[in-house]
Backbone as a chain_set.jsonl record, in Angstrom:
{"seq": "MYTDHRTVPIPIAQLLSQMQLGEDSIYGYAFTNKEQAIELEMREQVAALVYDNLLVKIATAHSIPVMDLEVARFLRQIPSGGRVIDVGGCWGWHWRKLQQTRPDLQVFIVDFVRANLLHAKTLLGEAINRSIFLIHGDATDLKFPDESFDGYWSVQTLQHVVCFETALKEARRVLK", "coords": {"N": [[180.576, -139.671, -50.403], [177.764, -139.458, -52.478], [177.454, -137.571, -55.463], [175.434, -135.66, -57.546], [174.917, -133.81, -60.296], [173.044, -133.498, -62.255], [170.477, -132.365, -62.369], [168.646, -129.364, -61.712], [167.522, -128.353, -58.562], [164.049, -128.509, -57.81], [162.199, -125.642, -57.02], [161.104, -124.981, -53.647], [158.512, -123.86, -53.339], [157.27, -124.648, -55.722], [157.471, -127.402, -55.477], [155.749, -127.94, -53.376], [153.361, -127.041, -54.333], [150.861, -128.235, -54.883], [149.613, -128.519, -52.524], [148.127, -127.517, -49.385], [149.047, -125.289, -46.806], [148.514, -125.877, -43.496], [147.118, -124.396, -40.469], [148.487, -125.591, -38.468], [151.069, -125.85, -39.326], [151.488, -127.945, -41.05], [151.593, -129.365, -44.2], [149.123, -130.342, -46.615], [146.825, -132.37, -48.549], [143.837, -133.257, -50.314], [142.718, -136.561, -49.98], [141.522, -139.893, -50.37], [141.23, -142.893, -48.604], [139.894, -145.456, -48.517], [140.353, -148.187, -48.392], [142.003, -148.585, -46.233], [140.622, -147.757, -43.998], [139.896, -148.777, -41.428], [142.393, -149.337, -40.261], [143.467, -146.755, -40.34], [141.759, -145.416, -38.551], [142.423, -146.763, -36.155], [145.145, -146.062, -35.918], [144.928, -143.309, -35.669], [143.768, -143.151, -33.143], [145.879, -144.036, -31.493], [147.777, -142.066, -32.067], [146.5, -139.872, -31.016], [146.947, -139.918, -28.337], [148.691, -138.567, -25.48], [152.088, -138.14, -24.913], [154.693, -138.273, -22.544], [157.397, -138.447, -23.151], [158.508, -138.735, -26.238], [160.576, -140.221, -27.463], [161.118, -142.233, -25.597], [158.747, -143.681, -25.734], [158.908, -144.487, -28.427], [161.136, -146.155, -28.295], [160.111, -148.458, -27.205], [159.257, -150.0, -29.272], [161.138, -149.891, -31.264], [164.616, -150.174, -32.134], [166.467, -147.661, -31.377], [169.283, -146.922, -31.54], [170.178, -148.736, -33.562], [168.588, -147.974, -35.75], [169.464, -145.34, -36.026], [172.026, -145.788, -37.039], [171.322, -146.946, -39.495], [170.018, -144.784, -40.711], [172.176, -142.987, -40.937], [173.821, -144.415, -42.716], [172.15, -144.5, -44.974], [171.908, -141.725, -45.517], [174.473, -141.089, -46.36], [174.436, -141.74, -49.0], [173.026, -139.783, -50.264], [173.112, -136.934, -52.335], [174.933, -133.83, -51.892], [172.993, -131.145, -50.748], [170.67, -132.47, -51.32], [167.36, -134.013, -51.516], [165.037, -135.82, -49.54], [162.364, -138.1, -49.416], [160.225, -139.248, -46.976], [158.176, -141.748, -46.596], [155.322, -142.56, -44.854], [156.286, -141.604, -42.514], [155.531, -141.024, -39.911], [156.186, -140.126, -36.672], [158.516, -138.871, -37.284], [160.999, -139.298, -36.119], [163.389, -140.38, -37.05], [164.787, -138.336, -38.202], [165.694, -136.55, -36.333], [168.325, -135.786, -35.795], [169.198, -134.519, -38.02], [169.921, -131.807, -38.498], [172.399, -131.652, -37.264], [173.908, -133.64, -38.539], [173.502, -133.643, -41.386], [172.991, -130.867, -42.46], [172.596, -129.775, -44.938], [170.584, -131.029, -46.287], [167.113, -131.652, -47.239], [164.143, -132.927, -45.879], [161.114, -134.556, -46.519], [158.395, -135.467, -44.911], [155.876, -137.759, -45.213], [152.71, -138.703, -44.154], [149.724, -140.557, -43.472], [148.24, -140.065, -41.269], [147.361, -137.339, -39.674], [147.682, -136.527, -36.997], [149.959, -137.945, -36.228], [151.911, -136.429, -37.466], [151.754, -134.123, -35.993], [152.983, -134.938, -33.637], [155.52, -135.311, -34.728], [156.142, -132.684, -35.34], [156.43, -131.639, -32.764], [158.638, -133.139, -31.866], [160.654, -132.489, -33.73], [160.85, -129.764, -33.803], [162.312, -126.615, -34.43], [163.209, -127.223, -36.972], [161.114, -127.684, -38.634], [159.501, -126.861, -41.601], [161.74, -125.625, -42.494], [164.11, -127.278, -42.908], [162.867, -129.663, -42.731], [159.841, -130.932, -43.804], [156.423, -131.391, -43.245], [153.94, -133.512, -44.405], [150.617, -134.218, -44.846], [149.443, -136.887, -46.277], [149.189, -139.478, -48.83], [150.718, -142.597, -49.571], [150.137, -143.751, -52.001], [149.419, -141.757, -53.678], [151.182, -139.421, -54.248], [151.709, -136.013, -54.11], [153.736, -134.673, -55.663], [156.023, -133.291, -58.071], [157.348, -135.213, -60.853], [160.459, -136.943, -60.439], [161.512, -135.598, -58.117], [162.99, -136.188, -55.82], [165.999, -137.286, -54.177], [166.307, -139.448, -52.576], [164.441, -142.147, -51.114], [162.799, -142.974, -48.26], [161.434, -145.339, -46.126], [160.013, -146.905, -43.46], [158.757, -149.761, -42.057], [156.23, -149.456, -43.269], [155.235, -149.861, -45.963], [154.233, -152.473, -46.037], [151.742, -152.22, -45.013], [150.247, -150.935, -46.883], [147.573, -151.193, -48.967], [147.327, -151.002, -51.767], [149.903, -151.842, -52.898], [151.523, -152.052, -55.253], [150.867, -149.664, -56.569], [151.876, -147.793, -54.752], [154.612, -148.344, -54.993], [155.018, -147.61, -57.665], [154.535, -144.881, -57.463], [156.66, -144.191, -55.788], [158.853, -144.681, -57.486], [158.283, -142.823, -59.474], [158.607, -140.283, -58.213], [161.262, -140.296, -57.55], [164.589, -139.344, -58.548]], "CA": [[179.226, -139.183, -50.604], [177.312, -139.412, -53.863], [177.158, -136.236, -55.972], [174.711, -135.7, -58.812], [174.658, -132.444, -60.745], [172.245, -133.598, -63.476], [169.257, -131.569, -62.379], [168.511, -128.233, -60.804], [166.423, -128.674, -57.639], [162.755, -127.846, -57.97], [161.978, -124.719, -55.901], [160.188, -125.465, -52.605], [157.137, -123.423, -53.629], [156.742, -125.5, -56.794], [157.389, -128.762, -54.952], [154.594, -128.027, -52.476], [152.29, -126.239, -54.935], [149.576, -128.931, -54.911], [149.211, -128.734, -51.132], [147.776, -126.352, -48.586], [149.7, -125.227, -45.503], [147.533, -125.725, -42.432], [147.471, -123.558, -39.322], [149.373, -126.391, -37.624], [152.355, -125.908, -40.04], [151.542, -129.195, -41.799], [151.023, -129.303, -45.539], [148.201, -131.444, -46.853], [146.001, -132.386, -49.754], [142.693, -134.163, -50.177], [142.876, -137.932, -50.46], [140.657, -140.877, -49.73], [141.918, -144.165, -48.427], [138.835, -146.318, -47.986], [140.883, -149.531, -48.162], [142.681, -148.645, -44.944], [139.825, -146.969, -43.058], [139.975, -149.335, -40.068], [143.754, -149.091, -39.773], [143.596, -145.32, -40.133], [141.063, -145.1, -37.302], [143.231, -147.276, -35.044], [146.365, -145.256, -35.819], [144.539, -141.996, -35.15], [143.565, -143.302, -31.699], [147.207, -144.085, -30.865], [148.409, -140.759, -32.237], [145.789, -138.882, -30.204], [147.43, -139.987, -26.962], [149.735, -137.624, -25.096], [153.255, -138.857, -24.415], [155.639, -137.424, -21.821], [158.673, -138.488, -23.849], [158.257, -139.465, -27.482], [161.633, -141.198, -27.739], [160.917, -143.382, -24.703], [157.661, -144.451, -26.341], [159.43, -145.088, -29.657], [162.085, -147.214, -27.929], [159.403, -149.694, -26.852], [158.991, -150.763, -30.497], [162.236, -149.734, -32.218], [165.972, -150.006, -31.622], [166.881, -146.339, -31.843], [170.679, -146.918, -32.017], [170.279, -149.446, -34.844], [167.994, -147.143, -36.799], [170.354, -144.196, -36.247], [173.074, -146.272, -37.949], [170.713, -147.108, -40.822], [169.799, -143.438, -41.251], [173.489, -142.459, -41.323], [174.249, -145.126, -43.925], [171.283, -144.019, -46.054], [172.209, -140.33, -45.837], [175.748, -141.027, -47.085], [174.14, -141.94, -50.425], [172.269, -138.638, -50.769], [174.041, -135.877, -52.745], [174.911, -132.553, -51.192], [171.825, -130.342, -51.098], [169.619, -133.364, -51.79], [166.045, -134.099, -50.874], [164.582, -137.164, -49.188], [160.961, -138.264, -49.041], [160.011, -140.308, -45.981], [156.772, -142.126, -46.734], [154.907, -143.236, -43.63], [157.285, -141.115, -41.558], [154.957, -141.017, -38.566], [156.632, -139.075, -35.751], [159.699, -138.229, -37.848], [162.139, -139.396, -35.203], [164.624, -140.726, -37.763], [165.426, -137.116, -38.701], [165.923, -135.632, -35.217], [169.728, -135.354, -35.796], [169.512, -134.048, -39.37], [170.599, -130.504, -38.455], [173.787, -131.858, -36.868], [174.622, -134.556, -39.422], [173.383, -133.259, -42.798], [172.174, -129.651, -42.54], [172.411, -129.411, -46.343], [169.473, -131.801, -46.855], [165.715, -131.404, -46.904], [163.367, -134.16, -45.739], [159.677, -134.364, -46.642], [157.758, -136.594, -44.231], [154.484, -137.956, -45.631], [151.993, -139.685, -43.342], [148.277, -140.422, -43.684], [147.637, -139.717, -39.98], [147.812, -135.977, -39.368], [148.117, -136.447, -35.596], [151.358, -138.393, -36.184], [152.743, -135.307, -37.876], [151.795, -133.188, -34.862], [154.061, -135.442, -32.778], [156.769, -135.003, -35.436], [156.372, -131.248, -35.164], [156.951, -131.48, -31.404], [159.956, -133.768, -31.772], [161.634, -131.904, -34.645], [160.965, -128.355, -33.44], [162.601, -125.515, -35.348], [163.532, -127.707, -38.321], [159.884, -127.771, -39.423], [159.35, -125.893, -42.689], [163.063, -125.111, -42.86], [164.774, -128.41, -43.569], [161.951, -130.803, -42.656], [158.487, -130.532, -44.156], [155.438, -132.402, -42.862], [152.882, -133.586, -45.407], [149.517, -135.145, -44.601], [149.162, -137.419, -47.599], [149.049, -140.917, -49.037], [151.809, -143.227, -50.324], [149.69, -144.153, -53.338], [149.049, -140.554, -54.43], [152.109, -138.382, -53.799], [151.457, -134.792, -54.88], [155.006, -134.04, -55.986], [156.407, -133.472, -59.472], [158.245, -136.325, -61.178], [161.895, -136.793, -60.194], [161.71, -134.545, -57.121], [163.756, -136.601, -54.645], [167.241, -138.045, -54.33], [166.203, -140.654, -51.77], [163.114, -142.56, -50.625], [162.941, -143.672, -46.985], [160.165, -145.838, -45.611], [160.28, -147.942, -42.458], [157.572, -150.444, -41.539], [155.063, -148.774, -43.827], [154.68, -150.377, -47.215], [153.475, -153.718, -45.85], [150.382, -151.85, -44.629], [149.589, -150.292, -48.014], [146.759, -152.158, -49.713], [147.708, -150.882, -53.182], [151.361, -151.883, -52.831], [152.103, -151.76, -56.565], [150.68, -148.237, -56.822], [152.835, -147.083, -53.9], [155.939, -148.505, -55.598], [155.046, -146.782, -58.877], [154.672, -143.499, -57.008], [158.037, -144.046, -55.31], [159.717, -144.582, -58.667], [157.973, -141.579, -60.189], [159.132, -139.087, -57.544], [162.721, -140.394, -57.437], [165.388, -138.937, -59.712]], "C": [[178.946, -139.082, -52.098], [177.029, -137.971, -54.267], [176.511, -136.366, -57.344], [174.349, -134.272, -59.201], [173.787, -132.416, -61.998], [171.059, -132.647, -63.505], [169.342, -130.423, -61.387], [167.349, -128.547, -59.877], [165.157, -127.867, -57.952], [162.575, -126.897, -56.784], [160.918, -125.262, -54.932], [158.748, -125.095, -52.935], [156.498, -124.282, -54.712], [156.54, -126.93, -56.295], [156.122, -128.962, -54.122], [153.345, -127.363, -53.056], [150.924, -126.915, -54.963], [149.031, -129.181, -53.509], [148.865, -127.414, -50.467], [148.52, -126.422, -47.258], [148.644, -124.956, -44.446], [148.023, -124.809, -41.324], [148.425, -124.27, -38.375], [150.759, -126.58, -38.246], [152.558, -127.207, -40.805], [150.886, -128.971, -43.158], [150.079, -130.482, -45.729], [147.465, -131.286, -48.166], [144.898, -133.407, -49.548], [143.039, -135.533, -50.738], [141.875, -138.807, -49.733], [141.414, -142.188, -49.672], [140.934, -145.125, -47.782], [139.348, -147.707, -47.642], [141.51, -149.681, -46.78], [141.921, -147.888, -43.856], [139.937, -147.476, -41.625], [141.353, -149.081, -39.479], [143.966, -147.613, -39.477], [142.943, -144.909, -38.817], [141.876, -145.558, -36.088], [144.486, -146.427, -34.84], [146.066, -143.848, -35.302], [144.313, -142.046, -33.642], [144.901, -143.316, -30.961], [147.872, -142.713, -30.924], [147.753, -139.683, -31.383], [146.25, -138.877, -28.749], [148.524, -138.957, -26.729], [150.868, -138.418, -24.468], [154.195, -137.876, -23.721], [156.97, -137.328, -22.56], [158.499, -139.36, -25.093], [159.32, -140.526, -27.752], [161.543, -142.413, -26.83], [159.818, -144.272, -25.267], [158.145, -145.173, -27.602], [160.325, -146.279, -29.336], [161.399, -148.507, -27.504], [159.168, -150.577, -28.078], [160.148, -150.74, -31.498], [163.571, -149.694, -31.484], [166.5, -148.691, -32.183], [168.342, -146.33, -32.296], [170.86, -147.627, -33.367], [169.73, -148.577, -35.969], [168.826, -145.892, -37.058], [171.494, -144.578, -37.192], [172.537, -146.432, -39.369], [170.471, -145.754, -41.488], [171.124, -142.863, -41.742], [173.985, -143.11, -42.615], [173.441, -144.64, -45.14], [171.684, -142.608, -46.489], [173.544, -140.165, -46.555], [175.542, -141.173, -48.594], [173.457, -140.732, -51.071], [173.242, -137.518, -51.13], [173.896, -134.618, -51.897], [173.73, -131.724, -51.687], [170.63, -131.159, -51.55], [168.338, -133.303, -50.982], [165.649, -135.557, -50.695], [163.087, -137.107, -48.933], [160.883, -139.45, -48.094], [158.521, -140.632, -45.997], [156.36, -143.004, -45.558], [155.797, -142.829, -42.471], [156.82, -140.963, -40.133], [155.473, -139.839, -37.742], [157.932, -138.419, -36.182], [160.983, -138.382, -37.061], [163.445, -139.757, -35.893], [165.435, -139.489, -38.125], [165.785, -136.134, -37.594], [167.357, -135.106, -35.165], [170.142, -134.743, -37.135], [170.299, -132.739, -39.357], [172.072, -130.642, -38.087], [174.565, -132.672, -37.908], [174.616, -134.139, -40.889], [172.507, -132.014, -42.934], [171.903, -129.188, -43.973], [171.185, -130.067, -46.975], [168.113, -131.253, -46.455], [165.004, -132.748, -46.88], [161.888, -133.798, -45.754], [159.005, -135.61, -46.081], [156.289, -136.638, -44.635], [153.866, -139.014, -44.727], [150.499, -139.472, -43.525], [147.519, -140.17, -42.386], [148.186, -138.352, -39.563], [148.318, -135.85, -37.93], [149.54, -136.973, -35.419], [152.294, -137.235, -36.494], [152.79, -134.219, -36.806], [152.854, -133.624, -33.855], [155.421, -135.142, -33.417], [157.132, -133.533, -35.26], [156.955, -130.966, -33.781], [158.389, -131.979, -31.313], [161.017, -133.023, -32.58], [161.76, -130.39, -34.53], [161.232, -127.388, -34.573], [162.949, -125.955, -36.768], [162.309, -127.725, -39.236], [159.754, -126.561, -40.345], [160.617, -125.087, -42.961], [163.808, -126.202, -43.616], [163.904, -129.662, -43.553], [160.528, -130.294, -42.873], [157.542, -131.692, -43.872], [154.271, -132.351, -43.836], [151.859, -134.638, -45.011], [149.078, -135.647, -45.969], [149.213, -138.932, -47.631], [150.161, -141.449, -49.937], [151.42, -143.571, -51.753], [149.305, -142.969, -54.217], [149.897, -139.387, -53.931], [151.975, -137.161, -54.698], [152.75, -134.005, -55.109], [155.282, -134.231, -57.473], [157.299, -134.708, -59.647], [159.684, -135.941, -60.838], [162.221, -135.652, -59.231], [162.729, -134.896, -56.043], [164.967, -137.454, -54.997], [167.209, -139.345, -53.538], [164.784, -140.879, -51.286], [163.344, -143.413, -49.39], [161.549, -144.109, -46.541], [160.463, -147.005, -44.688], [158.955, -148.476, -41.934], [156.276, -149.777, -41.999], [154.438, -149.534, -44.984], [153.928, -151.691, -47.063], [152.024, -153.436, -45.452], [149.577, -151.27, -45.795], [148.864, -151.351, -48.845], [147.159, -152.167, -51.191], [149.23, -150.771, -53.28], [152.009, -151.491, -54.157], [151.988, -150.273, -56.904], [151.663, -147.413, -56.003], [154.243, -147.177, -54.483], [156.076, -147.68, -56.876], [155.217, -145.307, -58.512], [156.093, -143.235, -56.508], [158.98, -143.849, -56.494], [159.517, -143.256, -59.391], [158.635, -140.368, -59.545], [160.646, -139.127, -57.336], [163.405, -139.936, -58.717], [166.0, -140.162, -60.355]], "O": [[179.805, -138.668, -52.876], [176.427, -137.223, -53.497], [176.997, -137.106, -58.199], [173.568, -133.611, -58.517], [173.786, -131.425, -62.727], [170.68, -132.171, -64.575], [170.019, -130.509, -60.362], [166.29, -128.967, -60.344], [165.222, -126.691, -58.311], [162.779, -127.311, -55.643], [159.962, -125.917, -55.346], [157.854, -125.934, -52.822], [155.314, -124.609, -54.628], [155.56, -127.586, -56.647], [155.502, -130.025, -54.164], [152.372, -127.148, -52.334], [149.911, -126.223, -55.059], [148.097, -129.963, -53.33], [149.258, -126.342, -50.927], [148.615, -127.489, -46.652], [147.96, -123.933, -44.489], [149.208, -124.486, -41.254], [149.097, -123.627, -37.569], [151.548, -127.384, -37.749], [153.686, -127.537, -41.172], [149.772, -128.455, -43.249], [150.228, -131.51, -45.068], [147.478, -130.231, -48.798], [145.011, -134.306, -48.714], [143.586, -135.649, -51.835], [141.441, -138.496, -48.624], [142.151, -142.537, -50.594], [141.121, -145.553, -46.643], [138.849, -148.343, -46.713], [141.543, -150.779, -46.224], [142.528, -147.428, -42.889], [140.06, -146.674, -40.698], [141.472, -148.658, -38.329], [144.581, -147.263, -38.47], [143.52, -144.135, -38.054], [142.0, -144.824, -35.108], [144.843, -146.111, -33.705], [146.873, -143.269, -34.576], [144.63, -141.088, -32.938], [145.04, -142.676, -29.918], [148.459, -142.257, -29.943], [148.391, -138.682, -31.058], [145.971, -137.931, -28.013], [149.199, -138.529, -27.665], [150.643, -139.263, -23.601], [154.464, -136.79, -24.235], [157.595, -136.268, -22.595], [158.359, -140.579, -24.994], [158.996, -141.617, -28.221], [161.863, -143.522, -27.258], [159.954, -145.495, -25.272], [157.823, -146.343, -27.812], [160.279, -147.296, -30.027], [162.046, -149.553, -27.45], [158.909, -151.773, -27.938], [160.136, -151.49, -32.474], [163.646, -149.233, -30.345], [166.929, -148.627, -33.336], [168.63, -145.774, -33.355], [171.617, -147.157, -34.216], [170.35, -148.464, -37.026], [168.891, -145.425, -38.195], [171.884, -143.783, -38.047], [173.219, -146.092, -40.335], [170.694, -145.599, -42.689], [171.191, -142.31, -42.84], [174.506, -142.43, -43.499], [174.005, -144.4, -46.207], [171.788, -142.328, -47.683], [173.728, -139.193, -47.288], [176.4, -140.764, -49.376], [173.329, -140.672, -52.294], [174.11, -137.178, -50.326], [172.862, -134.384, -51.272], [173.494, -131.615, -52.89], [169.677, -130.611, -52.103], [168.243, -132.653, -49.941], [165.884, -136.403, -51.558], [162.597, -136.17, -48.302], [161.412, -140.524, -48.381], [157.707, -139.873, -45.471], [156.963, -144.046, -45.298], [156.034, -143.615, -41.554], [157.639, -140.789, -39.231], [155.22, -138.684, -38.083], [158.408, -137.501, -35.514], [161.955, -137.669, -37.311], [164.516, -139.463, -35.36], [166.645, -139.583, -38.334], [166.147, -134.994, -37.884], [167.594, -134.069, -34.546], [171.324, -134.479, -37.352], [171.246, -132.582, -40.127], [172.903, -129.853, -38.536], [175.749, -132.421, -38.13], [175.635, -134.272, -41.567], [171.399, -132.095, -43.465], [171.072, -128.307, -44.194], [170.79, -129.7, -48.082], [167.973, -130.506, -45.486], [165.228, -133.599, -47.741], [161.461, -132.855, -45.088], [159.039, -136.676, -46.697], [155.549, -135.676, -44.426], [154.43, -140.094, -44.553], [150.049, -138.342, -43.711], [146.292, -140.073, -42.395], [149.34, -138.238, -39.15], [149.287, -135.134, -37.68], [150.261, -136.494, -34.544], [153.34, -137.08, -35.863], [153.766, -133.474, -36.725], [153.547, -132.784, -33.281], [156.364, -134.762, -32.723], [158.297, -133.192, -35.055], [157.867, -130.15, -33.641], [159.252, -131.309, -30.746], [162.167, -132.939, -32.15], [162.677, -129.798, -35.1], [160.487, -127.336, -35.552], [162.978, -125.125, -37.677], [162.441, -127.776, -40.458], [159.879, -125.411, -39.925], [160.577, -124.019, -43.571], [164.098, -126.067, -44.804], [164.175, -130.617, -44.282], [160.077, -129.356, -42.216], [157.83, -132.838, -44.218], [153.685, -131.294, -44.069], [152.194, -135.813, -44.859], [148.424, -134.929, -46.726], [149.272, -139.586, -46.59], [150.505, -140.828, -50.942], [152.285, -143.671, -52.623], [148.91, -143.151, -55.369], [149.392, -138.478, -53.272], [152.113, -137.268, -55.917], [152.836, -132.82, -54.786], [154.835, -135.209, -58.072], [157.922, -135.177, -58.694], [160.074, -134.778, -60.934], [163.103, -134.837, -59.502], [163.282, -133.998, -55.409], [164.966, -138.222, -55.959], [168.001, -140.25, -53.803], [164.024, -139.935, -51.075], [164.004, -144.45, -49.457], [160.601, -143.324, -46.582], [161.094, -147.982, -45.094], [158.13, -147.717, -41.425], [155.353, -149.566, -41.212], [153.239, -149.816, -44.975], [153.063, -151.996, -47.884], [151.173, -154.32, -45.547], [148.358, -151.131, -45.698], [149.481, -152.286, -49.356], [147.309, -153.233, -51.788], [149.768, -149.743, -53.691], [152.941, -150.687, -54.179], [152.916, -149.692, -57.467], [152.224, -146.438, -56.504], [154.986, -146.196, -54.466], [157.138, -147.113, -57.137], [155.955, -144.578, -59.174], [156.662, -142.176, -56.774], [159.812, -142.941, -56.487], [160.476, -142.645, -59.862], [159.17, -139.511, -60.249], [161.25, -138.113, -56.986], [162.883, -140.112, -59.818], [166.712, -140.046, -61.352]]}, "num_chains": 1, "name": "protein.A"}
């Protein structure tokens, strides 16, 4: 496992200081994403549906065992007590085993569809606002201080971002 003692972690309150905590336990900030308005509307329609079993629905489009292996490999690179930002994290299912595998970590899931984060809240339960934080926000305008995160996770997201270069600059900015 990678260990990095170069910086003292930014306190949670400071990390989330540019956001408001909603009654739904999801942090958020104002953003506009006119370039993706049609996609946002379509994704909100899908997220508004009610699912009996979120993992069964996820398995129709993803290989859960393969992604679990990828998550484990990624997490081995994160230092003890580290922080991960998951941009476009949607339902947050990649982190459902975090408490068992890496309880020392914190994950910040950012998604531009708030209803996706409501599904994440259901799936991730008691970990919300303890080790996993849900943020309604945009990949091209991350409201975190520079060098806040030890890892950046994003699956099937960045190809949808119209301002790809801006999203990559933001990723670099928030990484240590």
